[in-house]
Every structure is written in C-alpha cells, then in structure tokens.
C-alpha positions in Angstrom: 0.0 0.1 0.0 1.4 3.4 -0.9 -0.7 5.5 1.5 1.1 6.7 4.6 1.5 5.4 7.4 2.1 2.2 5.5 5.7 2.2 4.3 4.8 1.4 0.7 5.9 4.7 -0.7 9.2 4.6 0.8 9.8 1.0 -0.2 8.9 1.8 -3.8 11.4 4.6 -3.8 14.1 2.2 -2.4 13.3 -0.2 -5.1 12.9 2.1 -8.0 15.5 4.8 -7.2 18.0 2.8 -5.3 17.6 4.7 -2.1 19.4 3.2 1.0 16.7 3.4 3.6 19.1 2.4 6.3 20.9 5.7 5.8 18.0 7.9 5.0 16.2 10.6 6.9 12.5 11.6 6.6 11.3 14.9 7.3 7.5 15.3 7.5 4.9 17.7 8.7 2.2 15.0 9.6 2.4 12.2 12.1 1.5 9.8 9.3 4.9 10.7 7.7 6.7 9.9 10.9 4.7 6.5 11.2 5.7 5.7 7.7 9.3 6.3 8.3 9.3 4.0 11.4 7.4 1.4 9.5 10.1 1.4 6.9 12.7 1.2 9.4 14.4 4.5 8.7 16.9 5.5 11.4 15.7 9.1 11.8 12.3 10.7 11.4 12.1 14.6 11.9 8.7 16.3 12.4 8.3 19.9 11.2 5.7 21.9 13.0 5.2 25.5 13.9 2.8 24.4 16.6 4.3 24.3 20.2 3.8 21.4 22.4 2.7 18.8 19.6 3.0 15.1 20.6 4.9 13.1 18.1 6.7 9.7 17.7 9.4 11.6 15.7 12.9 11.5 16.8 13.2 15.2 16.6 10.7 18.0 16.3 11.7 21.4 14.7 9.7 24.6 14.2 11.7 26.1 11.3 13.7 25.0 8.4 16.9 26.6 9.7 16.9 24.4 12.7 16.4 21.3 10.5 19.3 22.4 8.3 21.6 23.1 11.3 20.7 19.7 12.9 21.2 17.7 9.6 24.6 19.4 8.9 25.8 18.5 12.4 24.2 14.9 12.1 25.9 14.5 8.7 29.3 15.4 10.0 28.9 13.1 13.0 27.8 10.2 10.8 30.8 10.8 8.4 33.2 10.9 11.4 31.9 7.5 12.6 32.2 6.0 9.0 35.8 7.3 8.7 36.6 5.7 12.1 35.2 2.5 10.9 37.1 2.5 7.8 40.4 3.3 9.4 39.7 0.6 12.2 39.7 2.9 15.0 
C-alpha cells in the first residue's frame, strides 16, 4: 500500500531509485509521515511543525527550516566521522 502510514511509498522509492533506507532521513509535517518512516525502519524521522507542544513519535521536532538544516549538517558530520573511524579501524 502506498498511502502513509504504510511504508509502501518509501519501499517503492528504495526499489525504483536505489535509495538506501538504512541511511535515510525522513522529514515530515504530519504524524503519518513519521509513522511511515518508522514502518520502513528509517533510522531518523524528523517532524516539522510550527505548533508548540505537539505530541509526536518523531525522533526530533523542529519549528523552522533553519533548525532542521543546522541539525542535519551536524548529524551528517557526525555520521561521516563515525564512518571514517570504521574504515580506519579505530
């Protein structure tokens, strides 16, 4: 099924576009987006909402795009550092 919260849309993208879901991040503005990410076993689901105090199963909630960009930049650098250590055997 391709309708969220079923993971079908993400699995189809994986199959047709070669996306590695194990290293993917989903950013959504609805809880069904977050549920789809979890159902597809994505490691990180981010919720964008300008409403304070929302309840969500998201790993992170941000209220503006700049916060998301800053977090992803930091997250990507951290992930890259971990990969380099793994490759070097440290």
